[in-house]
MARTI-363314 format. One line per field, with one value per residue (C-alpha): residue number from 1; residue in one letter; x, y, z. Coordinates in nm, 2 decimals, always signed. Layout:
<atoms>
num <- (NUM | ...)
residu <- (A | ...)
xx <- (X | ...)
yy <- (Y | ...)
zz <- (Z | ...)
</atoms>
This chain:
<atoms>
num <- (1 | 2 | 3 | 4 | 5 | 6 | 7 | 8 | 9 | 10 | 11 | 12 | 13 | 14 | 15 | 16 | 17 | 18 | 19 | 20 | 21 | 22 | 23 | 24 | 25 | 26 | 27 | 28 | 29 | 30 | 31 | 32 | 33 | 34 | 35 | 36 | 37 | 38 | 39 | 40 | 41 | 42 | 43 | 44 | 45 | 46 | 47 | 48 | 49 | 50 | 51 | 52 | 53 | 54 | 55 | 56 | 57 | 58 | 59 | 60 | 61 | 62 | 63 | 64 | 65 | 66 | 67 | 68 | 69 | 70 | 71 | 72 | 73 | 74 | 75 | 76 | 77 | 78 | 79 | 80 | 81 | 82 | 83 | 84 | 85 | 86 | 87 | 88 | 89 | 90 | 91 | 92 | 93 | 94 | 95 | 96 | 97 | 98 | 99 | 100 | 101 | 102 | 103 | 104 | 105 | 106 | 107 | 108 | 109 | 110 | 111 | 112 | 113 | 114 | 115 | 116 | 117 | 118 | 119 | 120 | 121 | 122 | 123 | 124 | 125 | 126 | 127 | 128 | 129 | 130 | 131 | 132 | 133 | 134 | 135 | 136 | 137 | 138 | 139 | 140 | 141 | 142 | 143 | 144 | 145 | 146 | 147 | 148 | 149 | 150 | 151 | 152 | 153 | 154 | 155 | 156 | 157 | 158 | 159 | 160 | 161 | 162 | 163 | 164 | 165 | 166 | 167 | 168 | 169 | 170 | 171 | 172 | 173 | 174 | 175 | 176 | 177 | 178 | 179 | 180 | 181 | 182 | 183 | 184 | 185 | 186 | 187 | 188 | 189 | 190 | 191 | 192 | 193 | 194 | 195 | 196 | 197 | 198 | 199 | 200 | 201 | 202 | 203 | 204 | 205 | 206 | 207 | 208 | 209 | 210 | 211 | 212 | 213 | 214 | 215 | 216 | 217 | 218 | 219 | 220 | 221 | 222 | 223 | 224 | 225 | 226 | 227 | 228 | 229 | 230 | 231 | 232 | 233 | 234 | 235 | 236 | 237 | 238 | 239 | 240 | 241 | 242 | 243 | 244 | 245 | 246 | 247 | 248 | 249 | 250 | 251 | 252 | 253 | 254 | 255 | 256 | 257 | 258 | 259 | 260 | 261 | 262 | 263 | 264 | 265 | 266 | 267 | 268 | 269 | 270 | 271 | 272 | 273 | 274 | 275 | 276 | 277 | 278 | 279 | 280 | 281 | 282 | 283 | 284 | 285 | 286 | 287 | 288 | 289 | 290 | 291 | 292 | 293 | 294 | 295 | 296 | 297 | 298 | 299 | 300 | 301 | 302 | 303 | 304 | 305 | 306 | 307 | 308 | 309 | 310 | 311 | 312 | 313 | 314 | 315 | 316 | 317 | 318 | 319 | 320 | 321 | 322 | 323 | 324 | 325 | 326 | 327 | 328 | 329 | 330 | 331 | 332 | 333 | 334 | 335 | 336 | 337 | 338 | 339 | 340 | 341 | 342 | 343 | 344 | 345 | 346 | 347 | 348 | 349 | 350 | 351 | 352 | 353 | 354 | 355 | 356 | 357 | 358 | 359 | 360 | 361 | 362 | 363 | 364 | 365 | 366 | 367 | 368 | 369 | 370 | 371 | 372 | 373 | 374 | 375 | 376 | 377 | 378 | 379 | 380 | 381 | 382 | 383 | 384 | 385 | 386 | 387 | 388 | 389 | 390 | 391 | 392 | 393 | 394 | 395 | 396 | 397 | 398 | 399 | 400 | 401 | 402 | 403 | 404 | 405 | 406 | 407 | 408 | 409 | 410 | 411 | 412 | 413 | 414 | 415 | 416 | 417 | 418 | 419 | 420 | 421 | 422 | 423 | 424 | 425 | 426 | 427 | 428 | 429 | 430 | 431 | 432 | 433 | 434 | 435 | 436 | 437 | 438 | 439 | 440 | 441 | 442 | 443 | 444 | 445 | 446 | 447 | 448 | 449 | 450 | 451 | 452)
residu <- (M | K | S | N | D | M | S | D | L | L | H | G | S | I | W | R | K | V | L | I | F | A | L | P | L | A | L | T | S | V | L | Q | Q | L | F | S | A | A | D | V | A | V | L | G | T | F | V | G | K | N | S | M | A | A | V | G | S | N | A | P | V | V | G | L | M | I | N | L | F | V | G | I | S | V | G | A | N | V | M | M | S | R | Y | T | G | A | N | D | A | D | G | V | S | R | T | A | H | T | S | V | V | L | A | L | I | S | G | I | T | I | A | V | I | G | N | I | I | A | N | P | I | V | N | L | L | G | V | P | V | D | I | A | P | L | A | I | R | Y | L | R | I | Y | F | C | G | M | P | F | I | M | L | Y | N | F | Q | S | A | I | F | R | S | Q | G | D | T | R | T | P | L | I | C | L | A | I | S | G | L | V | N | V | A | L | N | L | F | F | V | I | V | V | G | M | D | V | E | G | V | A | I | A | T | V | I | A | D | V | L | S | S | S | L | L | F | Y | F | L | K | K | H | S | G | A | V | Q | I | S | L | N | K | L | R | V | D | K | K | I | T | G | N | I | L | R | I | G | I | P | S | G | M | Q | G | M | V | F | S | I | S | N | L | L | I | Q | S | A | I | N | S | L | G | T | D | A | M | A | G | T | T | A | A | F | N | I | E | I | M | A | Y | F | I | S | N | A | F | G | Q | A | A | V | T | F | V | G | Q | N | H | G | A | S | N | Y | R | R | C | K | D | V | V | K | Q | T | L | I | L | N | W | I | S | M | I | I | F | G | A | T | V | I | V | F | G | R | E | M | L | S | V | F | N | D | D | M | A | V | I | K | F | G | Y | I | R | L | V | I | L | M | A | G | E | V | L | N | S | T | I | E | T | L | S | G | G | M | R | G | Y | G | Y | S | L | S | P | A | I | V | T | L | L | G | V | C | G | F | R | I | I | W | I | Y | T | F | F | K | F | N | P | T | W | I | N | L | M | L | V | Y | P | V | S | W | A | V | T | A | S | M | M | V | I | A | Y | K | R | T | L | N | K | V | L | P | K | G | D | L | L | V)
xx <- (+13.11 | +13.43 | +13.77 | +13.87 | +13.51 | +13.65 | +13.91 | +13.63 | +13.44 | +13.25 | +12.99 | +12.76 | +12.58 | +12.72 | +12.65 | +12.76 | +13.12 | +13.10 | +13.08 | +13.34 | +13.58 | +13.51 | +13.49 | +13.81 | +13.93 | +13.73 | +13.89 | +14.24 | +14.20 | +14.00 | +14.26 | +14.55 | +14.41 | +14.35 | +14.69 | +14.76 | +14.55 | +14.78 | +15.03 | +14.82 | +14.62 | +14.98 | +15.10 | +14.77 | +14.80 | +15.18 | +15.30 | +15.06 | +14.85 | +15.10 | +15.22 | +14.93 | +14.82 | +15.19 | +15.10 | +14.74 | +14.84 | +15.02 | +14.77 | +14.71 | +15.05 | +15.10 | +14.78 | +14.86 | +15.23 | +15.03 | +14.77 | +14.87 | +15.10 | +14.84 | +14.62 | +14.86 | +14.78 | +14.45 | +14.56 | +14.73 | +14.41 | +14.24 | +14.50 | +14.54 | +14.17 | +14.13 | +14.33 | +14.21 | +13.92 | +14.02 | +14.21 | +14.55 | +14.82 | +15.10 | +14.96 | +14.89 | +15.27 | +15.35 | +15.17 | +15.21 | +15.63 | +15.61 | +15.36 | +15.66 | +15.93 | +15.69 | +15.60 | +15.96 | +16.04 | +15.73 | +15.84 | +16.14 | +16.06 | +15.80 | +16.06 | +16.31 | +16.09 | +15.94 | +16.24 | +16.31 | +16.02 | +15.87 | +16.02 | +15.87 | +15.55 | +15.50 | +15.56 | +15.31 | +15.02 | +15.04 | +15.15 | +15.20 | +15.56 | +15.56 | +15.39 | +15.62 | +15.94 | +15.75 | +15.58 | +15.85 | +16.07 | +15.78 | +15.69 | +16.09 | +16.10 | +15.79 | +15.84 | +16.18 | +15.90 | +15.76 | +15.89 | +15.77 | +15.41 | +15.40 | +15.53 | +15.25 | +14.97 | +15.10 | +15.12 | +14.78 | +14.64 | +14.77 | +14.57 | +14.28 | +14.29 | +14.24 | +13.97 | +14.20 | +14.15 | +14.24 | +14.57 | +14.65 | +14.43 | +14.65 | +15.01 | +14.83 | +14.72 | +15.05 | +15.26 | +14.95 | +15.01 | +15.38 | +15.33 | +15.13 | +15.37 | +15.66 | +15.49 | +15.42 | +15.80 | +15.96 | +15.71 | +15.68 | +15.99 | +16.25 | +16.07 | +16.08 | +15.82 | +15.68 | +16.01 | +15.94 | +15.58 | +15.72 | +16.00 | +15.79 | +15.51 | +15.81 | +15.95 | +15.56 | +15.56 | +15.88 | +15.76 | +15.38 | +15.56 | +15.77 | +15.53 | +15.31 | +15.63 | +15.67 | +15.31 | +15.36 | +15.66 | +15.52 | +15.19 | +15.09 | +14.89 | +14.99 | +15.04 | +15.36 | +15.66 | +16.04 | +16.28 | +16.46 | +16.13 | +16.13 | +16.13 | +15.89 | +15.70 | +15.68 | +15.29 | +15.17 | +15.31 | +15.17 | +14.80 | +14.85 | +14.97 | +14.70 | +14.44 | +14.61 | +14.71 | +14.36 | +14.31 | +14.51 | +14.55 | +14.12 | +14.32 | +14.55 | +14.24 | +14.06 | +14.42 | +14.46 | +14.12 | +14.23 | +14.51 | +14.39 | +14.11 | +14.39 | +14.53 | +14.17 | +14.15 | +14.49 | +14.40 | +14.09 | +14.34 | +14.52 | +14.22 | +14.08 | +14.38 | +14.33 | +13.98 | +14.05 | +14.33 | +14.11 | +13.76 | +13.96 | +14.11 | +13.79 | +13.57 | +13.82 | +13.67 | +13.44 | +13.57 | +13.80 | +13.43 | +13.36 | +13.64 | +13.67 | +13.30 | +13.48 | +13.76 | +13.57 | +13.36 | +13.69 | +13.78 | +13.45 | +13.39 | +13.74 | +13.74 | +13.41 | +13.49 | +13.76 | +13.51 | +13.31 | +13.06 | +12.87 | +12.53 | +12.72 | +12.93 | +12.64 | +12.45 | +12.78 | +12.78 | +12.40 | +12.46 | +12.72 | +12.61 | +12.34 | +12.57 | +12.79 | +12.45 | +12.38 | +12.73 | +12.77 | +12.36 | +12.50 | +12.82 | +12.70 | +12.47 | +12.72 | +12.94 | +12.71 | +12.55 | +12.91 | +13.12 | +13.23 | +13.31 | +13.54 | +13.69 | +13.78 | +14.05 | +14.23 | +14.19 | +13.98 | +14.00 | +13.65 | +13.69 | +13.93 | +13.61 | +13.33 | +13.55 | +13.55 | +13.24 | +13.06 | +13.30 | +13.17 | +12.81 | +12.83 | +13.01 | +12.87 | +12.53 | +12.72 | +12.91 | +12.62 | +12.71 | +13.05 | +13.01 | +12.84 | +13.13 | +13.32 | +13.11 | +13.05 | +13.44 | +13.55 | +13.30 | +13.41 | +13.75 | +13.65 | +13.59 | +13.93 | +13.81 | +14.03 | +14.01 | +13.64 | +13.59 | +13.88 | +13.78 | +13.49 | +13.63 | +13.92 | +13.58 | +13.30 | +13.56 | +13.83 | +13.72 | +13.36 | +13.59 | +13.86 | +13.55 | +13.38 | +13.67 | +13.73 | +13.40 | +13.19 | +13.42 | +13.57 | +13.31 | +13.18 | +13.51 | +13.33 | +13.40 | +13.04 | +13.03 | +13.44 | +13.27 | +12.98 | +13.21 | +13.22 | +12.85 | +12.79 | +13.10 | +13.02 | +12.64 | +12.83 | +13.01 | +12.81 | +12.56 | +12.80 | +12.98 | +12.64 | +12.64 | +12.92 | +12.92 | +12.58 | +12.84 | +13.07 | +12.74 | +12.70 | +13.05 | +13.20 | +12.82 | +12.69 | +12.34 | +12.19 | +12.32 | +12.28 | +11.89 | +11.84)
yy <- (-12.78 | -12.81 | -12.76 | -13.11 | -13.23 | -13.13 | -13.44 | -13.65 | -13.62 | -13.94 | -13.81 | -13.54 | -13.25 | -13.24 | -12.86 | -12.77 | -12.94 | -12.81 | -12.47 | -12.47 | -12.65 | -12.42 | -12.05 | -12.02 | -12.20 | -11.95 | -11.70 | -11.78 | -11.76 | -11.48 | -11.34 | -11.48 | -11.26 | -10.92 | -10.95 | -10.96 | -10.69 | -10.44 | -10.55 | -10.41 | -10.09 | -10.00 | -10.00 | -9.82 | -9.58 | -9.48 | -9.59 | -9.58 | -9.81 | -9.98 | -10.17 | -10.24 | -10.36 | -10.54 | -10.74 | -10.83 | -10.98 | -11.20 | -11.40 | -11.65 | -11.70 | -11.81 | -12.01 | -12.21 | -12.31 | -12.34 | -12.53 | -12.86 | -12.89 | -12.79 | -13.05 | -13.26 | -13.16 | -13.23 | -13.60 | -13.57 | -13.45 | -13.74 | -14.02 | -13.86 | -13.84 | -14.23 | -14.29 | -14.06 | -14.21 | -14.58 | -14.51 | -14.61 | -14.34 | -14.50 | -14.45 | -14.03 | -14.04 | -14.18 | -13.92 | -13.55 | -13.69 | -13.76 | -13.45 | -13.25 | -13.42 | -13.34 | -12.99 | -12.90 | -13.09 | -12.96 | -12.57 | -12.55 | -12.71 | -12.44 | -12.17 | -12.31 | -12.37 | -12.02 | -11.87 | -11.97 | -11.91 | -11.58 | -11.39 | -11.58 | -11.59 | -11.21 | -11.22 | -11.46 | -11.31 | -10.99 | -10.80 | -10.41 | -10.34 | -10.07 | -10.29 | -10.59 | -10.57 | -10.50 | -10.75 | -11.01 | -10.85 | -10.91 | -11.25 | -11.37 | -11.24 | -11.41 | -11.72 | -11.76 | -11.81 | -12.13 | -12.36 | -12.19 | -12.14 | -12.48 | -12.62 | -12.41 | -12.53 | -12.87 | -12.81 | -12.67 | -12.98 | -13.18 | -12.95 | -13.00 | -13.36 | -13.37 | -13.11 | -12.81 | -12.55 | -12.25 | -12.32 | -12.23 | -11.92 | -11.80 | -11.86 | -11.68 | -11.40 | -11.33 | -11.31 | -11.17 | -10.81 | -10.90 | -10.86 | -10.54 | -10.37 | -10.45 | -10.38 | -10.00 | -9.97 | -10.08 | -9.88 | -9.59 | -9.56 | -9.75 | -9.63 | -9.97 | -10.10 | -10.44 | -10.59 | -10.42 | -10.59 | -10.94 | -10.92 | -10.87 | -11.14 | -11.39 | -11.28 | -11.35 | -11.73 | -11.78 | -11.70 | -11.87 | -12.19 | -12.20 | -12.13 | -12.41 | -12.67 | -12.56 | -12.65 | -12.97 | -13.00 | -12.94 | -13.17 | -13.44 | -13.66 | -13.84 | -13.54 | -13.46 | -13.43 | -13.51 | -13.39 | -13.81 | -13.93 | -13.68 | -13.93 | -14.03 | -14.36 | -14.49 | -14.63 | -14.31 | -14.13 | -14.30 | -14.28 | -13.91 | -13.84 | -14.09 | -13.83 | -13.51 | -13.49 | -13.51 | -13.24 | -13.01 | -13.07 | -12.93 | -12.62 | -12.61 | -12.62 | -12.32 | -12.12 | -12.22 | -12.06 | -11.74 | -11.74 | -11.72 | -11.52 | -11.28 | -11.22 | -11.10 | -10.85 | -10.73 | -10.70 | -10.45 | -10.20 | -10.13 | -10.00 | -10.28 | -10.45 | -10.26 | -10.35 | -10.66 | -10.65 | -10.44 | -10.77 | -11.01 | -10.91 | -10.89 | -11.21 | -11.44 | -11.41 | -11.57 | -11.87 | -11.91 | -11.95 | -12.17 | -12.35 | -12.38 | -12.59 | -12.80 | -12.91 | -12.92 | -13.21 | -13.39 | -13.43 | -13.52 | -13.76 | -13.90 | -13.94 | -14.11 | -14.31 | -14.42 | -14.61 | -14.73 | -14.43 | -14.44 | -14.18 | -14.03 | -13.92 | -13.84 | -13.61 | -13.48 | -13.35 | -13.28 | -13.01 | -12.89 | -12.82 | -12.65 | -12.45 | -12.34 | -12.18 | -11.96 | -11.82 | -11.76 | -11.61 | -11.37 | -11.30 | -11.22 | -11.00 | -10.81 | -10.79 | -10.60 | -10.39 | -10.20 | -10.33 | -9.97 | -9.83 | -10.21 | -10.11 | -9.70 | -9.89 | -10.03 | -9.71 | -9.41 | -9.36 | -9.43 | -9.60 | -9.87 | -9.90 | -9.93 | -10.20 | -10.35 | -10.33 | -10.49 | -10.82 | -10.82 | -10.84 | -11.10 | -11.31 | -11.30 | -11.35 | -11.75 | -11.80 | -12.05 | -12.26 | -12.20 | -12.34 | -12.65 | -12.73 | -12.72 | -12.94 | -13.20 | -13.19 | -13.24 | -13.46 | -13.73 | -13.63 | -13.76 | -14.09 | -14.11 | -14.05 | -13.75 | -13.83 | -13.74 | -13.42 | -13.32 | -13.45 | -13.28 | -12.95 | -12.99 | -13.02 | -12.80 | -12.51 | -12.50 | -12.65 | -12.42 | -12.12 | -12.20 | -12.19 | -11.90 | -11.69 | -11.79 | -11.73 | -11.53 | -11.30 | -11.31 | -11.22 | -10.90 | -10.86 | -10.64 | -10.65 | -10.77 | -11.07 | -11.17 | -11.16 | -11.41 | -11.67 | -11.70 | -11.81 | -11.95 | -12.21 | -12.28 | -12.37 | -12.61 | -12.79 | -12.80 | -13.01 | -13.26 | -13.28 | -13.35 | -13.61 | -13.72 | -13.70 | -13.97 | -14.19 | -14.22 | -14.24 | -14.62 | -14.69 | -14.66 | -14.68 | -15.05 | -15.08 | -15.06 | -14.67 | -14.56 | -14.45 | -14.10)
zz <- (+12.07 | +12.16 | +11.95 | +12.01 | +11.87 | +11.47 | +11.51 | +11.47 | +11.17 | +11.14 | +11.39 | +11.52 | +11.32 | +10.96 | +10.92 | +11.20 | +11.18 | +10.80 | +10.96 | +11.13 | +10.91 | +10.59 | +10.75 | +10.93 | +10.59 | +10.39 | +10.60 | +10.58 | +10.20 | +10.18 | +10.38 | +10.16 | +9.92 | +10.13 | +10.15 | +9.84 | +9.69 | +9.92 | +9.68 | +9.40 | +9.61 | +9.73 | +9.38 | +9.29 | +9.51 | +9.50 | +9.18 | +8.96 | +8.77 | +8.54 | +8.81 | +8.90 | +8.60 | +8.59 | +8.83 | +8.73 | +8.41 | +8.59 | +8.81 | +8.57 | +8.51 | +8.88 | +8.91 | +8.62 | +8.73 | +9.15 | +9.10 | +8.98 | +9.32 | +9.50 | +9.34 | +9.49 | +9.81 | +9.82 | +9.74 | +10.06 | +10.24 | +10.10 | +10.24 | +10.53 | +10.58 | +10.52 | +10.74 | +11.01 | +10.95 | +10.93 | +11.21 | +11.13 | +11.28 | +11.10 | +10.85 | +10.90 | +10.96 | +10.67 | +10.45 | +10.68 | +10.62 | +10.25 | +10.23 | +10.37 | +10.14 | +9.87 | +9.93 | +9.90 | +9.55 | +9.39 | +9.50 | +9.39 | +9.08 | +9.00 | +9.13 | +8.87 | +8.54 | +8.70 | +8.60 | +8.26 | +8.13 | +8.27 | +8.01 | +7.74 | +7.85 | +7.96 | +7.58 | +7.50 | +7.68 | +7.48 | +7.78 | +7.64 | +7.60 | +7.89 | +8.16 | +8.04 | +8.20 | +8.55 | +8.48 | +8.43 | +8.74 | +8.94 | +8.80 | +8.89 | +9.22 | +9.28 | +9.19 | +9.40 | +9.68 | +9.57 | +9.80 | +10.12 | +9.92 | +9.84 | +10.16 | +10.36 | +10.13 | +10.22 | +10.56 | +10.56 | +10.37 | +10.73 | +10.96 | +10.72 | +10.74 | +11.12 | +11.13 | +11.24 | +11.02 | +11.26 | +11.27 | +10.94 | +10.95 | +11.25 | +11.05 | +10.76 | +10.99 | +11.14 | +10.77 | +10.60 | +10.86 | +10.77 | +10.42 | +10.39 | +10.65 | +10.47 | +10.15 | +10.28 | +10.35 | +10.08 | +9.86 | +10.06 | +10.24 | +9.98 | +9.68 | +9.50 | +9.28 | +9.21 | +9.31 | +9.64 | +9.67 | +9.54 | +9.83 | +10.11 | +9.95 | +9.96 | +10.29 | +10.42 | +10.29 | +10.42 | +10.78 | +10.71 | +10.64 | +10.92 | +11.15 | +11.01 | +11.06 | +11.42 | +11.53 | +11.33 | +11.55 | +11.87 | +11.74 | +11.98 | +11.74 | +11.48 | +11.23 | +11.44 | +11.21 | +11.28 | +11.09 | +11.07 | +10.95 | +10.66 | +10.36 | +10.09 | +10.10 | +9.74 | +9.81 | +9.96 | +9.74 | +9.41 | +9.57 | +9.66 | +9.21 | +9.19 | +9.28 | +9.37 | +8.98 | +8.87 | +9.07 | +9.00 | +8.59 | +8.67 | +8.83 | +8.56 | +8.33 | +8.52 | +8.50 | +8.12 | +8.01 | +8.19 | +8.04 | +7.68 | +7.84 | +7.98 | +7.63 | +7.53 | +7.82 | +7.74 | +7.37 | +7.50 | +7.64 | +7.97 | +8.16 | +8.10 | +8.24 | +8.53 | +8.62 | +8.61 | +8.87 | +9.06 | +9.02 | +9.04 | +9.37 | +9.49 | +9.32 | +9.35 | +9.73 | +9.64 | +9.48 | +9.79 | +10.00 | +9.75 | +9.73 | +10.14 | +10.11 | +9.80 | +10.07 | +10.37 | +10.15 | +10.05 | +10.43 | +10.49 | +10.27 | +10.30 | +10.63 | +10.61 | +10.28 | +10.49 | +10.83 | +10.53 | +10.63 | +10.35 | +10.40 | +10.59 | +10.26 | +10.07 | +10.35 | +10.38 | +9.98 | +10.03 | +10.28 | +10.17 | +9.86 | +10.07 | +10.30 | +9.94 | +9.78 | +10.07 | +10.07 | +9.71 | +9.71 | +10.04 | +9.89 | +9.55 | +9.59 | +9.86 | +9.59 | +9.36 | +9.55 | +9.70 | +9.41 | +9.25 | +9.63 | +9.68 | +9.30 | +9.39 | +9.68 | +9.43 | +9.14 | +9.14 | +8.72 | +8.65 | +8.37 | +8.56 | +8.82 | +8.52 | +8.34 | +8.73 | +8.77 | +8.49 | +8.54 | +8.89 | +8.81 | +8.57 | +8.73 | +9.08 | +8.91 | +8.81 | +9.16 | +9.24 | +8.92 | +9.03 | +9.37 | +9.29 | +9.03 | +9.38 | +9.64 | +9.39 | +9.29 | +9.64 | +9.69 | +9.44 | +9.54 | +9.91 | +9.73 | +9.53 | +9.19 | +9.08 | +8.71 | +8.69 | +8.77 | +8.61 | +8.26 | +8.30 | +8.39 | +8.09 | +7.85 | +7.99 | +8.10 | +7.91 | +7.57 | +7.58 | +7.68 | +7.39 | +7.15 | +7.28 | +7.25 | +6.89 | +6.76 | +6.96 | +7.10 | +6.77 | +6.60 | +6.85 | +7.07 | +7.35 | +7.71 | +7.76 | +7.54 | +7.72 | +8.03 | +7.94 | +7.91 | +8.27 | +8.36 | +8.07 | +8.06 | +8.49 | +8.33 | +8.09 | +8.34 | +8.61 | +8.42 | +8.30 | +8.68 | +8.82 | +8.61 | +8.68 | +9.08 | +8.98 | +8.80 | +9.09 | +9.37 | +9.15 | +9.16 | +9.50 | +9.69 | +9.80 | +9.58 | +9.96 | +9.99 | +9.65 | +9.74 | +9.86)
</atoms>
């Protein structure tokens, strides 16, 4: 298939195009996490598990701050996909320029707020006193790079809306290699601690976002960026926020529940914290793969909905869901078999590996449920219904996990009991999401297209 075929998501084989779309996107996220994991691996190998745990304890905080604004980029993706499906070049252009401005505003906002709340947040998480100063130091530097992280994410959404997931992959690969090299330089050569990997990450973020901006300026299509056209279109912004904010809230719900779980993990000691940090850098790859198929559902449904191609919209969700399930089964089985070896890359402490492996086995066993949530959520957002999946996630994930922590875990505070909160909450949420998706179809599709 020629590369330019991916600009047309309205025709041709769905599963082939979904794979061509999703695999580079998944690889982009996986590479991004691998490069982030390099931060942890370098610290765990050359500094110690306290520095490793300090970086890991920040993951839920960073996710909480990022997810709301990254969700707004999903709104931009949906609007650009619709305009593309409707063959509205002017709408595509106005949305692209608005998205770049929103990215900078979002990033600066997170950078300011993040530096203000870094200290109290680390204290609220109950990070041990010997780790807290390291965690705060890393968090403050990391937040300084947020304008560039947001710019990269919004610009990636622009490329995704046109079926191009390879350009962001190329830019990320280049910046990621720079990140790894700088990690080694700052930690081994210069002798820095967590601040070294944080500075390396910020430099890499500047590079990746700058490369994407360069390619958008040189683009020959409607998404070409011109500096004199960078402004906020009020109508488009309203539509982006209407779709994007609930999507961001859905991501925040996961992060809020993870903050609560992180506090419980912290109460079990440094080995549990370090084991979680190592396991997270592996298990998050499953999420990225699953989320890639969810993003495929957003873009494919968005374009076909814009073209009033309703039956293909339904077929997209069905085939994407099956592909997502298959991917999760393969990935989960691989991690369960080789999990201990993967964990040893981050730290060879047997206690750390034990905690990490138990976590991996339990989470991998339930990833098919999480992939269902991601795909159906993506389908609903593609139709323009972003609030429903957000509410379902709030109730099924955040609500259920809060109940679990303060009941089952409180009266039986074991590691396995804490980790079971993940697959059980996914099962509850996936069941609710199926119902929400069917109701969405009843709202958006003509009656003649409701038949399977």
